[in-house]
N, C-alpha and C positions, 0 to 999 in steps of 0.2 A: 708788509715792508715799506719803508719810506726812504726815498733817496734824498739827497740834498736839493734836488730839483723839483720833485713832485712825489705825491703819494698815490700815484696811479700806475701800478705795474701792469705789464702784459700778463694775461692769465695763461698764455700758452708757453711761456718761458720765464726764466728768472730775470730777464732784462726789462727795461722800462720803455714804454712807448715814447719815442722821440717826438711824436706829434704833440704830446702833452708836456714837453719839457718846459719848465718854469710855468707851472699851472696857474691859470686864472680860475676863479670860481666857476665861470662858464665852462671851461674845459674840464674841470673836475666833475661837474654835474653831467656833462656829455659823456665822460668816461663811465660814470656810474650807470647811466642809462644804456650805453652801448654794451655793457657787460651784464646787464640785468641783475644788479645787486639785489639780493634777497628775492629774486624772481620777478622784480618789477622794473618797468621802464618809464615811469612817470615821476622820477625824483626831480625836485626843484629846490631853490633857495627860498626860505620862508620870508614873508613880509615882517617888518618890525612888530606889528600888532600880533602876528602869530607867535613870534619869539616871546613877547611879553606874556602871552596867554599860557606858555609852557613854564614860566618862572613861578616858583613858590614864594610869594611875598609874606607869608605868615612868619611872625617872629619866633613863635614857640612850636613851629611845625616839626614833625619828625622828618627823617630823611627819606620820605617816601618817593621823591623824585628819582633818587638813585636806583630805585627798583626798576624804573622804566629806562633810565639813562645811566647805566653803571659806569660808563667811562666819561662822565661829565667833564668837559674841558673847563679850565679856569681862564678868566680874562674876558675878552670881547668875542661875541659871536656876530658875524656879518649877516645882514639881512639883504633882501632884494630891493628894499625901499631906498631910492636915490635921494640925495639932498637936492632940494628944489633949485638952488642957486649955483650949482657947480657939478661938473662931470666927474671930478676926482674924489668925491666923498659919498658914502652911504651911511645910513643909520645902522648902529650896532647896539647890542645889549651887553651890559656888564653882567657876567654870570654870578658874581658875588652879591650885587646889590639890586639887580633888576632895573637899574637906571639906563636910559638910552643916551647915546651921544653920537657925534659924527666921527667916522673912522675914515682914514685915508685908504683908498682902494689899492694903492700901490705898496702897502705894507702887508706882511703876512698876519693873518688872523685865523681863528678857528671858524668852521662852518658847521651847521647842522642841516642836513637835507630832510625835506618832508615830501610827502606824496599827496597827490590829488589836487583839486582846484583850490585857489586861494580862498580863505574864509573871510 
C-alpha cells in the first residue's frame, strides 16, 4: 500500500509510520532495512554505474530483464551518485533509453534498491 505521503507502512498495523512521512530516499532505504525486506538489512541506493549495468542496451534484445524485474518502473531511476557542483541534484537513469541525466532531488522519482557493497 502506498499513501500520498510515503510508501513505507508500519508492518504492525494498517497505519503509516509518521517518522517517514514525506519520504526521502534515505528514509525509504532506512525503512527497508529496519523491516528486513526479503530478510536482508543491507539495502542501499545504487550508483549511476550500477544502474547502467542493469539496463539492457541491446536494440533487438528480448524482454529478459522483465524476468528479473517484473515491475520495472518507467521514467527516471535515482542513483546515489551526486552531482559534483550542487547539492540539489543527483544522476538518474532513463529506464527507456538508458541515458543518464541530472534529476532534482526534491521531485518524486522511482528508486531501485540493491544489496551489498558498491561495485
